[in-house]
Structure formats: C-alpha cells, structure tokens
C-alpha positions as CSV (number, residue, x, y, z in Angstrom):
1,M,113.3,150.5,66.9
2,N,116.1,152.3,64.9
3,A,117.2,149.1,63.2
4,L,113.8,148.7,61.6
5,R,113.6,152.3,60.4
6,E,117.1,152.0,59.0
7,A,115.9,149.0,57.0
8,G,113.1,151.2,55.5
9,L,110.3,149.6,57.5
10,D,107.5,151.7,59.0
11,I,106.7,149.7,62.1
12,E,104.1,150.6,64.7
13,I,104.8,149.5,68.3
14,I,101.9,147.6,69.9
15,R,101.7,148.4,73.6
16,H,99.8,146.4,76.2
17,D,98.4,147.4,79.6
18,S,99.9,144.2,81.1
19,E,103.1,142.3,80.6
20,A,103.3,139.2,78.5
21,R,105.8,136.8,80.0
22,T,104.9,133.8,77.8
23,A,104.0,133.4,74.2
24,E,100.5,132.3,75.2
25,Q,100.0,135.6,77.1
26,A,101.4,137.6,74.1
27,A,99.1,135.9,71.6
28,A,96.1,136.6,73.9
29,L,96.9,140.3,74.3
30,I,97.6,140.8,70.6
31,G,94.7,138.6,69.4
32,C,96.7,136.5,67.0
33,D,97.5,132.8,66.7
34,L,100.1,131.4,69.1
35,A,102.2,130.2,66.1
36,Q,102.5,133.9,64.9
37,I,104.4,134.9,68.0
38,A,108.1,135.2,67.3
39,K,110.1,134.4,70.4
40,S,113.6,135.8,70.5
41,L,115.6,133.3,72.5
42,V,119.3,133.4,73.4
43,F,121.4,130.3,74.0
44,S,125.0,129.8,74.9
45,A,126.9,128.0,72.2
46,G,130.4,127.0,73.1
47,D,132.2,130.2,74.2
48,G,129.6,132.5,72.5
49,L,125.9,133.1,72.2
50,V,123.3,132.4,69.5
51,M,119.8,133.8,69.0
52,V,116.9,131.7,67.8
53,L,113.6,133.2,66.4
54,A,111.1,130.5,67.3
55,S,107.4,130.2,66.7
56,G,105.4,130.6,69.9
57,A,103.8,127.2,69.3
58,N,107.2,125.4,69.2
59,R,110.0,124.6,71.5
60,V,113.6,124.8,70.3
61,D,115.4,121.4,69.9
62,T,118.8,122.2,71.4
63,D,120.2,119.0,69.9
64,K,119.3,120.2,66.4
65,L,120.7,123.6,67.1
66,A,124.0,122.1,68.4
67,A,124.3,120.0,65.3
68,L,123.9,123.1,63.1
69,L,126.5,125.0,65.1
70,G,128.9,122.2,65.8
71,K,129.0,123.3,69.4
72,P,127.3,122.3,72.7
73,V,124.2,124.5,73.3
74,G,122.7,125.5,76.6
75,K,120.5,128.1,78.2
76,A,122.1,131.6,78.5
77,D,121.7,133.4,81.8
78,A,119.9,136.7,82.2
79,E,123.0,138.8,82.5
80,A,124.5,137.4,79.4
81,V,121.2,138.0,77.5
82,R,121.1,141.6,78.6
83,A,124.7,142.2,77.8
84,A,124.4,140.8,74.3
85,T,121.0,142.3,73.3
86,S,120.5,145.2,75.7
87,Y,117.1,143.7,76.6
88,A,115.8,141.6,79.5
89,I,114.5,138.1,79.1
90,G,110.8,138.3,78.3
91,G,111.1,141.3,76.1
92,V,114.1,140.6,73.8
93,A,113.7,142.1,70.4
94,P,115.0,140.3,67.3
95,V,117.1,143.2,66.0
96,G,119.0,146.3,67.4
97,H,121.6,144.4,69.4
98,P,124.9,146.0,70.5
99,I,126.8,143.0,69.3
100,V,126.3,140.9,66.2
101,L,124.8,137.5,67.1
102,P,124.4,134.5,64.8
103,I,120.6,134.2,64.3
104,Y,118.6,131.1,63.3
105,M,114.9,131.3,62.4
106,D,112.3,128.6,62.9
107,E,111.1,127.7,59.5
108,D,107.5,127.5,60.8
109,L,107.5,131.3,61.1
110,L,107.6,131.6,57.4
111,K,104.3,129.8,57.1
112,H,102.7,133.1,58.4
113,E,102.6,136.3,56.4
114,T,102.6,138.5,59.6
115,I,104.4,137.6,62.8
116,Y,104.7,139.4,66.2
117,P,108.1,139.7,67.9
118,A,108.7,141.5,71.2
119,A,109.8,145.2,70.9
120,G,112.2,145.3,73.8
121,T,109.9,145.0,76.8
122,P,107.3,142.4,78.0
123,N,104.4,144.8,77.3
124,T,105.4,145.8,73.7
125,A,105.4,144.0,70.4
126,F,105.3,144.8,66.7
127,A,103.8,143.3,63.5
128,I,106.2,142.5,60.7
129,S,106.3,140.3,57.6
130,S,108.1,137.1,58.4
131,R,110.2,137.5,55.2
132,D,111.1,141.0,56.2
133,L,112.2,139.9,59.6
134,Q,114.3,137.1,58.1
135,R,115.9,139.6,55.7
136,I,116.8,142.4,58.1
137,S,118.0,140.1,60.9
138,G,120.1,138.0,58.5
139,A,118.6,134.9,60.2
140,I,119.4,131.4,58.8
141,V,116.1,129.5,58.3
142,A,116.3,126.0,59.7
143,D,114.3,123.2,61.2
144,I,115.0,123.7,64.9
145,K,111.8,122.7,66.6
146,E,111.2,119.7,68.8
147,Q,109.1,117.2,66.8
148,L,105.8,115.8,68.1
149,Y,104.9,112.2,68.0
150,P,101.5,110.5,68.6
151,L,101.2,108.8,72.0
152,S,97.8,107.3,72.5
153,P,94.6,106.5,70.6
154,G,93.0,109.5,72.3
155,G,95.1,111.8,70.2
156,E,97.4,113.0,72.9
157,R,100.8,114.1,71.7
158,V,104.2,114.5,73.4
159,R,107.5,116.0,72.6
160,V,110.7,114.1,71.6
161,R,112.2,114.1,75.1
162,E,108.9,113.1,76.7
163,R,108.6,110.3,74.1
164,A,112.1,109.1,74.9
165,M,111.1,108.8,78.6
166,Q,107.9,107.0,77.6
167,T,109.9,104.6,75.4
168,K,112.1,103.8,78.4
169,L,109.1,103.1,80.5
170,D,107.6,100.9,77.8
171,K,110.8,98.8,77.8
172,Q,110.7,98.4,81.5
173,I,107.1,97.4,81.5
174,Q,107.7,94.9,78.6
175,Q,110.5,93.4,80.6
176,Q,108.2,93.0,83.6
177,L,105.5,91.4,81.4
178,K,108.1,88.9,80.0
179,E,109.3,88.0,83.5
180,R,105.7,87.5,84.6
181,E,104.9,85.4,81.6
182,K,108.0,83.3,82.2
183,H,107.1,82.6,85.8
184,E,103.5,81.8,84.8
185,K,104.7,79.2,82.3
186,A,107.0,77.7,84.9
187,R,104.2,77.6,87.4
188,Q,101.9,75.8,84.9
189,K,104.7,73.3,84.0
190,K,105.7,72.4,87.6
191,G,102.3,72.7,89.1
192,A,101.0,75.6,91.3
193,K,101.7,73.9,94.6
194,V,105.3,72.8,93.8
195,Y,106.2,76.1,92.2
196,D,104.7,78.2,94.9
197,A,106.5,76.2,97.5
198,E,109.8,76.8,95.7
199,Q,109.1,80.5,95.5
200,R,108.2,80.6,99.2
201,T,111.6,79.1,99.9
202,K,113.3,81.7,97.8
203,V,111.5,84.5,99.5
204,Q,112.5,83.1,102.9
205,Q,116.1,82.7,101.8
206,S,116.2,86.3,100.5
207,G,115.0,87.5,103.9
208,G,112.2,89.8,102.6
209,L,109.8,90.7,99.9
210,Q,112.3,91.4,97.1
211,G,111.4,88.2,95.2
212,S,107.7,88.8,95.7
213,K,108.0,92.4,94.5
214,A,110.0,91.4,91.4
215,L,107.5,88.8,90.4
216,G,104.4,90.7,91.3
217,I,102.3,87.5,91.6
218,F,103.3,86.0,95.0
219,A,102.2,88.8,97.2
220,P,99.7,86.5,99.1
221,V,102.4,84.1,99.9
222,A,104.7,86.8,101.2
223,L,101.8,88.2,103.3
224,L,101.3,84.8,104.9
225,R,104.9,84.7,105.8
226,I,104.8,88.1,107.3
227,L,101.7,87.2,109.4
228,A,103.4,84.0,110.6
229,N,106.4,86.0,111.8
230,L,104.2,88.6,113.4
231,I,102.3,86.0,115.4
232,A,105.6,84.6,116.7
233,D,106.7,88.1,117.6
234,L,103.3,88.7,119.3
235,K,104.0,85.8,121.7
236,R,107.5,87.2,122.3
237,Y,107.0,90.9,122.6
238,G,103.3,91.6,122.9
239,A,100.7,93.3,120.8
240,W,102.4,96.5,119.6
241,P,104.9,94.9,117.1
242,Y,102.0,93.0,115.6
243,V,100.0,96.2,115.1
244,I,102.8,98.3,113.7
245,V,104.6,95.7,111.5
246,G,101.3,94.1,110.4
247,Y,100.2,97.5,109.0
248,A,103.5,97.8,107.2
249,G,103.0,94.4,105.7
250,L,99.5,95.3,104.6
251,R,100.8,98.4,102.9
252,E,103.4,96.4,101.1
253,Y,100.8,94.0,99.9
254,Q,98.6,96.9,98.6
255,R,101.6,98.4,96.7
256,V,102.2,95.1,95.0
257,Q,98.5,94.8,94.1
258,E,98.5,98.3,92.7
259,H,101.6,97.5,90.6
260,N,99.8,94.5,89.1
261,A,96.8,96.6,88.3
262,R,99.0,99.1,86.4
263,L,100.5,96.2,84.4
264,K,97.0,95.0,83.5
265,R,95.9,98.5,82.4
266,R,99.1,98.7,80.3
267,E,98.3,95.4,78.6
268,Q,94.8,96.7,77.8
269,W,96.2,99.9,76.4
270,E,98.7,98.0,74.1
271,K,95.9,95.8,72.8
272,A,93.9,99.0,71.9
273,V,96.9,100.5,70.1
274,K,97.4,97.3,68.0
275,K,93.8,97.5,66.8
276,L,94.3,101.0,65.3
C-alpha cells in the first residue's frame, strides 16, 4: 500500500486463508467488532463517482448522500468500480486509487480508535487509526447511515425504508379497522337482520365476493350464496361443478377468515404498544 507508506504510516497487511465477502465475515476473520470494519463503497453520483467509508454495522443512506452531493446517487457497477479504484468489489481499499474520488466517511467510524479497511483483495485487510484514515484519504466526515427506529415491544428494530413500508401497512390496516367499525355501527343501528339482508343484496348485485372481502365480516353470508348457486348448478350440470367450485368457495371463505384473524392480532399488538 504505497499510499500509506507515502503518508508515513507503517501498516502491516492482515492476510486471511479465506475470502471475506461481507463485513460480518471480515469481522469474524479479524476478531474485531463489526462496527470496526471500514467498508469502502463506491456509488454513482450524477455523471461521476463517489466513495463512502462506512462502518460495517451500518448501511449507507443514499438519500442523505444525495443531499450532501446535490446529485442523484445510485449503485456503481463492477466495471466502474474497478476502473476508478483498480480494485474489485469486495476488496476495495480506501486509498491508492488511480483517479481522485470525493470521499465521505461515516462519522460512526471515528468512535473507534482502530478500524479495519480492506487492503485491495477480499482476503486482506489492515489496521489503522480512524483519524489517520480520515486524514490521508481526505474524507469528509458526515452522518450518512440509515437510522434505526423501534418497531415492537420485543425490541426489534428496522431501518428507515423498512419502517416506511411498515407505516404504509399500518395506514392500510387502520383504514380497514375504520371501515369495519363503521359497518359494525351501521349493523347495530339498523339491526343485524335488516343490515345483513341489505349487504346480501349488495353482494348479489356486485356479482361476487368483492363486497364480502372488503368488509371482512360477511363471509358466512357470501358462502351461503355460493352454496345456493352450486346446488342449482348441481341439478343442471351434475356433481363435478359442485365439487370443484365448492372447494374454491371454501378456500375463499378461509382466506377471509385468516384476514380477520390478522386484523385481530394487529389490534392486540396496538393495545400492547399503547401500554408501554
């Protein structure tokens, strides 16, 4: 590593018998904490490239990186990485590149006195002071990691994008619960028999189970309608339509029941969260 020697650092290369293709594998081979692994990652940034030195315990938030650069950021392909760094993905070193790349450094790396970047191949690494690496690479220290948010009372955690997906799902479930509550109130106000009769009519007019699936509470009514139609078909066509279509109707009924069970579990989970 000529770049390190030119900077006045006496670095010893750590060689492994096997290749480390992930930060977890590198940490296990070196015997250090996962957060001490310094990943050298290359991203496309507009028409150019940018390198990020990230902690092995973190993922890079490309939205944050794009905000810092003022350019759209994406994943660089293997050929572009090799051309810019002279190294293959999985063993990219943080210094010694044939072209000058803008470099950003995960601020979490500075929490550790010693960190371990790759030394040019997947089976080599070297130990270096985090401050020394920041100095010789000219990296800009920044908050570029994806944040973690609590998800459940059990202490599970998810990343920002996963949390966004969870939030979207929460909204959908809340909407379903509101619709269910709305129909339950209407059913109590009009009376079960009158309301169920109205809903049967709507299901019949819709020509299928769409109304039943949306409400999630009239599956038995829809099943009765299916069975009545199948009996009529039995008289007309024989036993096979009854067997085949009857099974399909039963599966549809089971799916609706499973959906209701998921909603119930979700309600129980929300009550548990509110008690925290």
